[in-house]
N, C-alpha and C positions, 0 to 999 in steps of 0.2 A: 765783820767776821773775816779772819785771814783765810787765804787759800789753803793753808795747812789744815786749819780747823774744818774747812769745808770738805777737804779730802778725807779727813778722819771720820767725819759724820757720814759721808757717802759710803765708805768702806764698812763702817759699823752698822748703819741703819738701812741703807739700800741693798748692799750686797750681803749683809749679815755675816761678815767674815772677821777673823782675828786680825788685829792691827799689828803691823811690823813697821817700826819707825824708818828702817832703811827703804822699804817699799814706798812709804809715804814720801820720803825725800826724792826717790827716783821718779815717782809720779809727778810731783811738783816741778822738778827739773825738766821733765819731758813736756809738761804743759807750757812751760816758759819758752821752750825752744822748738817744738814740733807741732804740726797740725794734724798729724796722723802717726800714731805709734802703738806698739804692743807693749804690754806690761803684765808681769805676773804678780798676783796678789793672793797670798795665802794658798799657793799651789794651783790657783786658777789663772788661766790666761785670758786677757782682755785686749780688745782693740779700741782705742780712743781716737775719735775724729772730731775736729773742730767743726761746729755747725756751719760756719761761713764757707768751709771748703768741701763739705761732704758731697754736694751734688756733683762737682767735677770729679771727685774721687770715685763716686758711684758710677758715673758714665764710663770712666776708664776701666773700672772693674767689670762692667757689663760687656764692654768691648773685648777685654781679655778673656772672659769666660766664653763668649760667643766664638771667638777665634780659636780657642783651644778645644772646645767641645764639638764643634761642627767642622767637618772637612768640606768647606765651601770653596770651590774653585771659581774665582772671579777674576776678570781682567783687571789689571792694575789701574785702569782709567775709571773704573766704576766706583762711585763714592757712596758710602753708606751714611745716612743721617743718624749719628750715634746719639744725638740729643733726643730725637723722636724714639729711637729704639729703647733708650733708657726710660723714657716716659711710659712706653708700652709695658716695660718690665716692672714698673714701680706700682704694683697692685697691693702688696702686703707691707710696704715700708722698706726701710733699709735693712732691718734685721734678717730678712730672708737671704740677703746676699752676704752680709758681713758676719753674721753670727752662726758659725757652723755648729755650735753647741745646741741651741734650741730655737733659733730664728727670732729671738726677742731683741729689743733695743731699749736702752735707758737713756733718758735725756737729763742732763745735769748742768748746772751753772757753777763754774769755778772762777772766782774773781768777776770780771766783766764779760767773760766769754762763755758761750753755750757749747756743750759737747754732747756727742752721742757715744755711748759705751756699749760694746758688744762682747759677750763671752765667746771665746773661740775654741775652748776645749771642754 
């Protein structure tokens, strides 16, 4: 099965959305060139992250959220173990962090690669 067909089936069956060929082409082009991207499908916004890269992206996201939400005054020499912090935050999966819409996550395989897909609006 081609990647295009996999994308078409994903949009139609998993997301239950109308298919727009331009959106499918953009989706496929992004899969071929990026490990983390946003895409609009039938008026809904999604974030797509390659499964091989998601943990590092998640750690960075936890760090950014922590630094922006908490006014923590620490000396510059103090090191935070962001790996352990991310592990401590990872109780509900990735959806809680990446899906601002409903906290859910979808896993899908396109070609030989696995991806996580999150609705963001």
